[in-house]
C-alpha positions, 0 to 999 in steps of 0.5 A, a space after each residue: 358248858 353250853 354258851 347260852 347258859 353263861 348269861 344266867 349268872 348274875 353279877 354277884 355270882 361272877 369272879 374276875 380273879 388273877 393267879 400271881 406269884 414268884 416264878 416256880 411257885 406254882 401258878 400254872 400247876 395250880 391253875 391247871 388243877 382249877 381247870 380240872 376240878 371245875 370240869 373245864 378239862 378232863 385231863 390234868 396238864 403237866 408242865 414238864 410234859 408241855 401239855 398244860 392248857 394255859 402255857 400254849 406258846 411253843 416257848 412256854 412249852 419248851 421252857 417250862 415257864 409262863 410268858 404270856 398272861 392267858 385268860 380262861 373261864 370256869 365254874 364252881 361249885 359243880 355237881 359229881 356229874 360236872 353239872 351246874 348247882 343252884 350256887 354255882 359261880 362263874 370264874 373268870 381267871 387270868 394266869 400271869 408270868 412269874 418271871 420279872 421280864 414279863 411284869 407287864 403282863 402282870 400289870 395290865 392283868 391286875 388293872 382290870 381284875 377284882 381279885 387275886 390268888 397269890 401263890 407262895 412256894 411253902 419251902 421259900 416263903 416270900 420271894 423277890 418277885 412275890 414282893 413285886 406282884 404283891 405290891 403291883 396289887 396294892 397299887 390297884 388295891 386288889 383284894 387277895 387270898 394266899 395260897 401256900 403251895 408245895 406243902 409236901 416239899 422238904 422244909 415246908 412249914 406253914 408257920 415259916 410262911 406266916 412269919 415271912 408274910 408279916 415280915 416282908 409284906 407288912 399284913 397279918 396273915 390269918 389261916 383259913 386252914 392248916 396242914 395235916 402232916 408235913 413234907 412227905 406225910 402231907 395228907 390233907 388240911 383242916 378247915 378252921 371255919 368248919 372244924 372239919 379235917 379233909 383227907 385226899 384218898 385218891 391220886 387225883 385229889 377228887 375224893 375227899 374224906 371229911 373226918 374229925 380234927 385228929 387229937 394232936 391238932 385240936 389245940 392248934 385248931 383252937 388257937 388259930 380259929 380264935 384269930 379267925 372269929 376275932 378278925 371276922 367280929 372286928 369288921 361287923 358290929 353285930 358279930 362283935 356284940 355276939 363275940 363279946 356275949 360269949 356266943 359262937 358264930 355261925 359258919 355263915 356269920 364267920 364267912 360274912 365277917 372274913 369277907 369283909 376283912 378281904 374286901 376292906 383290909 386289903 392292905 392290913 390282913 390276908 387270908 391263907 390257905 395251904 395245900 400241894 397243887 402237884 399232889 392234888 391237895 388243897 385245891 378245892 378249899 382254894 376255889 371255895 375261898 375264892 367264891 366265898 371271900 374274893 369280890 364280885 364286880 359288884 363289890 368293887 368301886 364304880 369306875 371313874 373317867 373323864 369325859 373327854 369333851 367336858 374334862 368332867 369326872 364321871 362314874 359308871 356303874 356296874 349295870 348292863 342298863 348303863 352306857 357301855 364302858 370298857 378298857 382294853 387291857 391286851 393285844 394279842 395275835 390269834 395263833 391260828 388265823 393270825 388275826 389281832 385279838 384285843 382283850 377287854 374288861 366291861 364296866 358298864 353296859 353291854 356289847 353285842 357283835 356287829 356294835 359300833 363303839 367309840 375309841 375315846 383315847 383315840 377319838 376314832 370309831 371301831 366296829 366290834 367283830 367276833 366277840 369271844 370268850 377265851 380259854 388260853 389259845 381257844 376261843 368261844 364265840 358269844 354274841 354279847 358280854 355284859 358289865 362285869 365280864 371279861 372277853 376278846 374281840 377279833 379285828 379292832 384296827 386302832 385299839 391298843 393297850 390301855 384304850 377305852 371303848 365306849 357308847 358312841 353317845 356317851 364318850 368317857 376316858 378311863 385311866 390308862 395303864 402305866 408300864 415301866 421303861 425298858 432297861 436293856 437293848 440290842 441292835 437287830 439287822 435283817 439277814 437278807 432284803 427279803 427278811 428286811 421287808 418282814 422285819 418292820 411288820 414283826 416289829 410293828 406286831 409285837 410292839 402292839 402286843 407288848 407295851 414294854 417293847 420299844 423300837 428305835 431306828 437311827 436314820 444316821 446309822 441305818 440300825 434299828 435297836 430294840 429294848 425290852 425289860 431283860 435278856 430273856 424277854 428280848 430273846 423270846 421276841 427274837 425267837 417269835 420273829 423267827 418262828 411266827 414271822 419268818 424273819 431271819 435276823 442278826 442280834 447284837 450284844 446286850 446294851 444297858 439302857 442308860 439315862 442322862 439328867 441334870 444336877 443344877 437349875 439353869 436358864 437357856 435360850 434357843 433362837 432360830 432365824 432363817 432368811 432366804 429372800 422371801 418368807 423367813 423363819 423365826 422362833 425364839 424361846 427361853 427355858 428354865 431347867 430344874 432337876 427332879 427326884 429320880 424316877 419322877 421323869 420329864 415335865 414341861 410347864 407353860 409359864 408365858 405371860 403377856 402374850 410373848 409367844 402366841 398360844 399356837 406356838 406353846 405346843 410347838 415349843 413343847 414338841 421341839 423339847 420333847 423330840 430333843 429328849 431322845 438324845 442327851 448331850 453326853 452320850 446321846 441317852 435319852 434325858 429325864 428327871 427334870 422340869 422345863 419351864 417355858 417362861 419367855 420368848 418372842 415372835 415374828 408376825 410373818 416369819 414365825 411358824 410351828 417348825 421355827 418354834 419346834 427348832 428353837 425349843 430343841 436349841 434351847 434344851 440342848 443349850 441348857 443340858 450342856 450347862 446344867 452339869 449333866 450326868 449319866 444314869 444307870 439302871 440298878 437291879 434288885 438281886 436276890 440269890 438263894 444259895 446254900 450256906 457254904 457258898 454265902 461268903 463267895 456270893 456276897 464277895 462277887 456281888 460286892 465286886 460287881 458294885 453291889 450293895 448287900 440289902 439283906 441276908 435271910 434264912 429260907 429253909 436250909 438256904 439263905 437268900 442274899 438280896 442286893 442292889 447291883 448295876 445292870 451293866 455288871 450283871 450280864 452273864 451272871 447265870 454262868 458265873 453263879 453256877 461256877 461259884 456255887 456248883 450249880 446249887 444256887 439260883 437268882 432273881 432279878 428285877 428293875 429297882 431304880 436309876 442312879 447316878 453312875 461313879 465318875 470313872 464309869 461315866 467316862 468309861 461309858 461315853 468313851 464306848 459310845 463315841 468309839 461305837 458311833 466311830 466304827 458306825 
């Protein structure tokens, strides 16, 4: 498609969608078929062969998994010659990872997308990570449709998937089509809107034959279509009147009502389709549904943000006539020229190459270099992009994930993106002095790309620690250091990211006084520490009245307190989940300073933590084990021995899904253990759930191991 034709698409003919799912449900396979049928590619990529367009990283090709979200642009529908039709729409797609270690990629993608396609494995239904991505979409109120994939697989049933979605996701699933044939006999689908049967006659699924509904499916079609009509009529008064009058709804009226269901009932009802992406069946109806039912940029609420000068909330309309406003949602190193690429979503106005913009989050000016449309790792340069579009820009210096880019004359700060804290860490040391010089640069670049990748340097031990979302996450990052940055390093054993907190309220004092003959140092503050619920984090409150501490030193106390949070009093782990209220103190007209009050704040916090019944918190993981029935007892017994709490046992096809909450510290090496228990026939997923207090004996062990490790260092 020629670049200069892209601007022909009005906002109502643009769709910004994400493909989200549990690992191995078929996201990337589905996306590859979408690219083929929309004319973006001329060959269908294969994950096993490492030839997919969207999984372009070497690590993705080798492991057969998606690690980074990848963006692309395609067009639908097209003529048989792959040319534009009057009704052609532009679809911007982000294909996201399914593995929980890369959840940040899903989070930041959903933050900027208008709609989503949720892919399910037809044999498995709703799996643990399916729930996670579903709730992430709920968080950003993203309208979605579902695609039940792998309908040709053994045990795949549409009705089982409907029940699974209803029971585990709490929404009513409404089929748009139903399968013709089951498992190996899966031939095509029946479109319930047009009441036509679609048969796929060639290997690539391009030749579709439309026919009448087979006699044995007519009763089922009647039943399911009635539910479609009722759902459509429920969202439109005029359609409801026709429905109660016994009149039939036209196809256009039915689509109009169902579109309202998707846009307005996101958390109540969902439209579902079925097919088999690998066998090239059912993908074109999915594309039609994306156009017919998922929102355009005009269908989503206008973006709101704060004016950084006044603090007043402002709104930006989706129009190129508005002032420019965009959110930077992803940083990535260009694999070819090694230049930083910043992905952004434009909410209002337009941006042109060479234009100066304002980073309202950093209060700094940036110049827009090459503006790009991305196709995974490939780039297409354009001169401008407008409201409702997603693109990338090369060469921004200060901008990071979650920053707002806007017009210099009309600043606004949009809500940023929140990411979960890391749960696992490892020590890393360069092998040679040359590697030491390279390591700092590599870590900085990778942390810019990945907000869940954290780096900590201990000056006392001269040791660097890196933290992430799981063993696979850190393994990939270390591998990237070696390949992309040519850094050779030794990596220690994985360590759990413990936390510390308090159990009771306490008042504490910090007083720092130093006299050295000339001007001294004086800082004095009183804090009240109060526990908060798990997961609520730390909060600092200023309750000083009467000027006992001058206003210019309030921030100094807070800075000192926050710096002291990094090292708890029991085993040196970060402290969290409590409130620190600064309520009193004193100062000296001459000797008080910023550094004195920082030190006083840190002293007060440490004193309070010691006396507030501190405890160690450990990360608890939500574990899902899919196992044959024969091994279920062994799996449950093993999880119980790991201090696991069994949450449920569900039937998934011919297997059982055991879900449990298990401390992360007990899960190292679980993959090998599970293979041994089940003769290699079980699989598992694991994702962070929450933090909870460790039992007394475990806490004593953690403190002992930490002290022993510090002694060795």
